[in-house]
Structures are given as structure tokens and as C-alpha cells.
C-alpha positions as CSV (number, residue, x, y, z in Angstrom):
1,X,-26.1,2.5,-44.2
2,X,-29.5,0.8,-44.4
3,X,-31.8,0.8,-41.3
4,X,-31.1,-3.0,-40.8
5,X,-27.4,-2.4,-40.9
6,X,-27.6,0.4,-38.4
7,X,-29.7,-1.7,-36.0
8,X,-27.2,-4.6,-36.3
9,X,-24.3,-2.3,-35.6
10,X,-26.0,-0.9,-32.5
11,X,-26.6,-4.4,-31.2
12,X,-23.0,-5.3,-31.8
13,X,-21.8,-2.2,-29.9
14,X,-24.1,-3.1,-27.0
15,X,-22.8,-6.6,-26.9
16,X,-19.1,-5.4,-27.0
17,X,-19.9,-2.9,-24.2
18,X,-21.5,-5.6,-22.1
19,X,-18.4,-7.9,-22.6
20,X,-16.1,-5.1,-21.5
21,X,-18.1,-4.4,-18.4
22,X,-18.2,-8.1,-17.6
23,X,-14.4,-8.4,-18.1
24,X,-13.8,-5.4,-15.9
25,X,-16.0,-6.9,-13.2
26,X,-14.3,-10.2,-13.4
27,X,-10.9,-8.7,-13.1
28,X,-12.0,-6.7,-10.1
29,X,-13.3,-9.8,-8.5
30,X,-10.1,-11.6,-9.1
31,X,-8.0,-8.7,-7.6
32,X,-10.3,-8.6,-4.6
33,X,-10.0,-12.4,-4.1
34,X,-6.2,-12.1,-4.1
35,X,-6.2,-9.2,-1.7
36,X,-7.0,-9.9,1.9
37,X,-9.9,-7.9,3.2
38,X,-8.0,-7.2,6.5
39,X,-4.4,-5.9,6.3
40,X,-3.9,-5.2,10.0
41,X,-5.3,-4.0,13.3
42,X,-5.0,-1.2,15.8
43,X,-3.8,-2.8,19.0
44,X,-3.6,0.4,21.1
45,X,-3.7,4.1,20.8
46,X,-3.6,7.3,22.9
47,X,-3.4,10.9,22.1
48,X,0.2,10.7,21.1
49,X,0.8,7.2,19.5
50,X,-0.9,4.4,17.7
51,X,0.2,0.7,17.8
52,X,-0.6,-1.2,14.6
53,X,0.0,-4.8,13.7
54,X,0.2,-5.6,9.9
55,X,-0.5,-9.1,8.7
56,X,1.7,-9.2,5.6
57,X,5.5,-8.8,5.3
58,X,8.0,-9.0,2.5
59,X,11.0,-8.6,4.7
60,X,13.4,-11.4,3.7
61,X,15.5,-11.1,6.9
62,X,12.6,-11.6,9.3
63,X,10.5,-14.0,7.2
64,X,6.8,-14.4,7.8
65,X,6.2,-12.5,11.0
66,X,3.4,-10.2,12.0
67,X,4.9,-6.7,12.2
68,X,4.0,-4.3,15.1
69,X,4.5,-0.6,14.4
70,X,4.5,2.2,17.0
71,X,3.8,5.4,15.2
72,X,3.0,9.0,16.0
73,X,-0.8,9.3,15.9
74,X,-1.3,12.8,14.4
75,X,2.0,13.6,12.7
76,X,3.2,11.5,9.8
77,X,6.6,9.7,10.5
78,X,8.5,11.7,7.8
79,X,7.5,15.0,9.2
80,X,8.1,13.8,12.8
81,X,11.7,12.9,11.9
82,X,12.3,16.2,10.1
83,X,11.0,18.3,13.0
84,X,12.5,16.2,15.8
85,X,9.0,15.1,16.9
86,X,9.8,11.3,16.6
87,X,10.8,11.3,20.2
88,X,7.2,10.4,21.0
89,X,7.9,6.9,19.6
90,X,11.7,6.7,19.8
91,X,12.4,8.5,23.1
92,X,16.1,9.6,23.2
93,X,17.4,6.8,20.9
94,X,20.8,7.9,19.7
95,X,20.0,6.5,16.2
96,X,17.4,9.2,15.6
97,X,20.1,11.7,15.0
98,X,19.6,15.5,15.7
99,X,19.3,17.7,12.7
100,X,17.4,20.4,14.6
101,X,20.0,21.4,17.2
102,X,20.5,25.2,17.2
103,X,24.3,24.6,17.7
104,X,25.8,23.2,14.6
105,X,28.3,21.1,16.5
106,X,25.5,19.3,18.3
107,X,23.8,18.2,15.1
108,X,24.2,14.4,14.4
109,X,23.2,12.3,11.4
110,X,20.4,9.8,11.6
111,X,21.7,6.2,11.8
112,X,18.5,4.3,12.2
113,X,18.0,1.5,9.6
114,X,14.3,2.2,9.3
115,X,13.3,4.2,6.2
116,X,10.3,6.0,7.6
117,X,9.2,7.2,4.1
118,X,8.4,3.7,3.1
119,X,6.4,1.2,5.2
120,X,5.9,3.5,8.3
121,X,4.5,6.3,6.2
122,X,2.3,4.0,4.2
123,X,0.9,2.4,7.3
124,X,0.3,5.8,8.9
125,X,-1.6,6.9,5.9
126,X,-3.6,3.7,5.8
127,X,-4.5,4.2,9.4
128,X,-5.8,7.7,8.7
129,X,-7.9,6.2,5.8
130,X,-9.6,3.9,8.3
131,X,-8.0,0.7,6.9
132,X,-7.3,-0.8,10.4
133,X,-10.0,-2.0,12.7
134,X,-9.4,-2.0,16.5
135,X,-8.6,-5.5,17.8
136,X,-10.0,-6.3,21.3
137,X,-8.3,-8.7,23.6
138,X,-10.8,-11.4,23.0
139,X,-9.7,-11.4,19.3
140,X,-6.0,-12.0,20.0
141,X,-6.3,-15.7,19.7
142,X,-7.8,-15.6,16.3
143,X,-5.1,-13.3,15.0
144,X,-1.9,-14.3,16.8
145,X,-2.3,-18.0,17.7
146,X,0.5,-19.9,15.9
147,X,2.0,-16.7,14.5
148,X,5.4,-15.2,15.0
149,X,5.5,-11.5,16.1
150,X,8.0,-8.7,15.6
151,X,7.6,-6.1,18.3
152,X,8.7,-2.7,17.1
153,X,9.3,-2.9,13.4
154,X,9.4,0.8,14.0
155,X,9.1,2.6,17.4
156,X,9.7,1.6,21.0
157,X,8.0,-1.7,22.1
158,X,8.0,-0.4,25.7
159,X,5.2,2.0,24.7
160,X,2.9,-1.0,24.3
161,X,1.1,-1.7,27.5
162,X,2.7,-4.7,29.1
163,X,-0.6,-6.5,29.6
164,X,-1.2,-6.3,25.8
165,X,2.3,-7.6,25.1
166,X,1.9,-10.5,27.6
167,X,-1.5,-11.5,26.3
168,X,-0.3,-11.7,22.7
169,X,3.0,-13.5,23.4
170,X,1.0,-16.0,25.5
171,X,-0.8,-17.2,22.4
172,X,1.9,-16.6,19.7
173,X,4.4,-19.0,18.4
174,X,7.4,-16.7,19.2
175,X,8.5,-13.1,18.9
176,X,11.4,-10.7,18.6
177,X,11.8,-7.2,20.0
178,X,14.4,-4.6,20.9
179,X,14.5,-1.5,23.2
180,X,17.0,1.3,23.8
181,X,15.2,2.1,27.1
182,X,16.7,-0.7,29.0
183,X,18.3,1.5,31.6
184,X,15.0,3.0,32.8
185,X,13.5,1.4,35.9
186,X,9.9,1.5,34.8
187,X,10.7,-0.7,31.7
188,X,12.6,-3.5,33.5
189,X,9.5,-5.7,33.2
190,X,10.1,-5.8,29.4
191,X,13.3,-7.7,29.9
192,X,11.5,-11.0,29.5
193,X,10.2,-10.0,26.1
194,X,12.7,-7.8,24.3
195,X,16.4,-7.4,23.9
196,X,18.5,-4.5,25.2
197,X,19.7,-2.6,22.1
198,X,23.3,-1.6,22.8
199,X,25.9,0.0,20.6
200,X,29.2,-0.5,22.5
201,X,31.0,-3.1,24.6
202,X,30.5,-0.8,27.6
203,X,26.8,-0.8,27.1
204,X,26.8,-4.5,26.5
205,X,28.4,-5.3,29.9
206,X,26.1,-2.7,31.7
207,X,22.9,-4.3,30.3
208,X,24.1,-7.8,31.0
209,X,24.7,-6.9,34.6
210,X,21.2,-5.6,34.8
211,X,19.8,-8.9,33.6
212,X,19.1,-8.1,30.0
213,X,20.2,-10.2,27.0
214,X,21.5,-7.8,24.3
215,X,21.5,-7.0,20.6
216,X,24.6,-5.0,19.7
217,X,25.4,-3.1,16.6
218,X,29.1,-2.9,15.6
219,X,31.2,-2.0,12.6
220,X,32.9,-4.6,10.5
221,X,36.2,-3.8,12.3
222,X,34.8,-4.4,15.8
223,X,35.2,-7.8,17.4
224,X,32.6,-10.2,18.7
225,X,32.4,-10.2,22.4
226,X,32.5,-13.3,24.7
227,X,28.8,-14.2,25.2
228,X,27.7,-13.1,21.8
229,X,27.0,-14.8,18.5
230,X,26.7,-13.3,15.1
231,X,23.1,-12.9,13.9
232,X,22.5,-15.9,11.7
233,X,20.1,-13.8,9.4
234,X,22.8,-11.6,8.1
235,X,25.5,-11.8,5.4
236,X,28.2,-12.1,8.1
237,X,26.2,-14.9,9.6
238,X,26.0,-16.6,6.2
239,X,22.2,-16.4,6.2
240,X,22.0,-19.6,8.2
241,X,18.5,-18.7,9.4
242,X,15.8,-16.0,9.4
243,X,14.2,-14.3,12.4
244,X,10.9,-16.2,12.2
245,X,12.9,-19.4,12.6
246,X,15.7,-18.4,14.9
247,X,13.8,-16.3,17.5
248,X,16.8,-15.8,19.7
249,X,15.9,-12.1,20.1
250,X,13.0,-12.8,22.5
251,X,14.4,-11.3,25.7
252,X,15.8,-13.0,28.8
253,X,13.7,-15.9,30.2
254,X,14.7,-15.6,33.8
255,X,18.1,-15.5,35.5
256,X,18.9,-19.0,34.3
257,X,18.6,-18.1,30.6
258,X,22.1,-19.1,29.4
259,X,21.5,-18.3,25.7
260,X,24.0,-16.0,24.1
261,X,23.3,-12.5,23.0
262,X,23.3,-11.3,19.4
263,X,25.7,-9.0,17.5
264,X,25.3,-7.6,14.0
265,X,27.2,-5.3,11.7
266,X,25.3,-2.1,11.4
267,X,23.1,-2.0,8.3
268,X,20.4,-0.1,6.6
269,X,20.1,3.5,5.3
270,X,21.9,5.0,8.2
271,X,24.8,2.6,8.4
272,X,27.3,4.9,6.8
273,X,26.8,7.4,9.5
274,X,27.3,5.0,12.4
275,X,30.3,5.7,14.4
276,X,31.7,3.0,16.6
277,X,32.3,3.9,20.2
278,X,34.5,0.9,20.6
279,X,37.6,3.0,20.7
280,X,36.4,4.7,23.9
281,X,37.2,1.6,25.8
282,X,40.8,2.4,25.3
283,X,40.3,4.9,28.1
284,X,39.8,3.1,31.5
285,X,38.0,6.2,32.7
286,X,34.8,5.3,30.7
287,X,34.8,1.7,32.1
288,X,32.8,1.0,35.2
289,X,34.9,-0.2,38.2
290,X,33.0,-3.2,39.8
291,X,33.1,-4.0,43.5
292,X,34.5,-7.4,44.4
293,X,31.0,-8.8,45.2
294,X,29.8,-8.0,41.7
295,X,32.6,-9.8,39.8
296,X,30.7,-12.2,37.5
297,X,31.2,-13.8,34.1
298,X,30.3,-10.6,32.4
299,X,33.1,-8.8,34.1
300,X,35.6,-11.5,33.3
301,X,34.4,-11.5,29.7
302,X,34.7,-7.7,29.6
303,X,38.3,-7.8,31.0
304,X,39.3,-10.5,28.4
305,X,37.9,-8.4,25.6
306,X,39.7,-5.2,26.8
307,X,43.0,-7.0,27.2
308,X,42.8,-8.5,23.7
309,X,41.6,-5.4,22.0
310,X,43.6,-2.7,23.8
311,X,46.1,-4.3,26.1
312,X,46.2,-5.6,29.6
313,X,47.1,-2.1,30.9
314,X,43.5,-0.9,30.1
315,X,41.8,-3.5,32.2
316,X,40.1,-1.7,35.1
317,X,41.2,-2.6,38.6
318,X,38.5,-4.2,40.8
319,X,37.9,-2.4,44.0
320,X,38.2,-4.3,47.2
């Protein structure tokens, strides 16, 4: 190779390297342009939990909603479930299951539809990488105005301070949410924002009498109760709508709220382990006996259901 040829080859190599570098930089800029710089915010945290809102969702059932996650702060969600430490965000929810009980007969399978090894784990890891900025109340308008919000994509919404929840719902364009803590007196204020999650007709009537609208899980063999409609975002509801459009699961808006409650066939990863407690109603002993002054539509609907499902002999007698 002559000196001139060598110089020419060196120049060609430099130009090729420069083109490769330019192409890489261009591709990186394109990827960055497609990827939003902010993927979510921390709304609240304490020594035990962190509340995070994520701005993107691929959930086809909910549609385009901002998803709010309540996660253990220092233990990843997978480990928390395995060790029974998820009570910090799920309390005593029956769908957690109990794999750690020392007595084998007390162990129960997890029936929660949330797959904690997917989105919850990824969000928890992103939080520990510092991907979420803290959002102050003065920033709620910029983030939530005109948006639909899903309270509790994982975790209990009642762990979110009510002043935060009120401020965000005031500027949002609708929301959904559910709690299994509807019996506890300290969480009755959340009735206006979230549904009572119930798993049996008995719980349905109990929550209704307390002023909650309900969201009930059932098996395909269980019937729809009076006062309920099938979730329109499900196969059994013929996918007539999605959560971001329907928004019926937004709590009870006062005593005059006459909207129906929602029922859904249990779904998700834990569905096969869900056991209906519907058959318990066959025993009048598990049904509350209402005093005459408390006989309302919910009691009449309950009695009609029991008579149709199990026979009139199982309808509890009203005390005088």
C-alpha cells in the first residue's frame, strides 16, 4: 500500500466512524423525543408506604387513566407478598391469601388479580432509582386537570390522605377506586370517592346499608343482585365501555345517589382460587336480622334474592 493510499483509507475510516457516531446520536435523540421525560410523580410517602401516580397506561379495560399505586416503601412488592408484609398496603384484604400461616389448614391461596411482579415491581424499582419527582399540591392542576384517575391500581386508596384525594378529584375529569376497608369507622369519609369492594351478597347488603355503593366479585354461577349492573368493561358486559368513559365506580355522591352498583365475574391471575361464599346464604344464621325500622329497599332486594336463589324458607324474619 502506497503512502497516498494509506492516507486515503485513514480518511475514509474517520468519515465512516463520524457517520456511525452521528447516526447513533440521531437515534438516541429520536428515542428521547418519543419517551416522555416525566413518567410519574410521588404524591405522598411515609416510613411505610409510597403513593405514586404514573402517567402512562396500557390497560385496555381502564383506558387512558392516570394510575395511582400504593406500594411498600422499603420492601419490594414481590418480597412483601411472599413474607406476608403486604398488609402495610393491603391491610387484611382476603384476596392477599395467607401462605405464611404456621397451621397448614389456615393457609389460603392469593386471589388478588394484581400481578405484583409486573407493574408494581417495576414502579417500585423506578422509585428507588429516583425516576419520580415529588408533586406538591400547587402542581396538581397541571398534572390532573382534565384527566381521569384510577385510585389504587394496587394498594388501599384509604392510605392516601383524604385532603390529597379531595384536591386531586376536584380538578380531575373523573376517577375510580375501591376499598376493602369499608367497615372501619375512620374510613367512612372515603365513601364519596371509592366503592366498597365486596365478595358476597351478605357483604353487599351490609355495605349498602352503611351508605356505600359496591363493587362485587362473583363466580360465573352466581346471580346478579337487584341494584347491581354488570361491569360494562368486561366480556360478560360485552365490552360496551371502558373505565375511563364509564366512571360508575366513583363512590356514592350523597344519600340521593340512585346509581346502581357494579358486579363483575372474578378475573385475573388469582381467579381460579376464588371461592364464592354465595352458598353461605343458604344458612339463615349468617344473614343479619334487621329491626323493623331499618327495613329499606336493600332489605327487600336481599330477601328477593335469597328467596329466588335458595327458597323462601331461608328469608330471615324481621324482628318487631
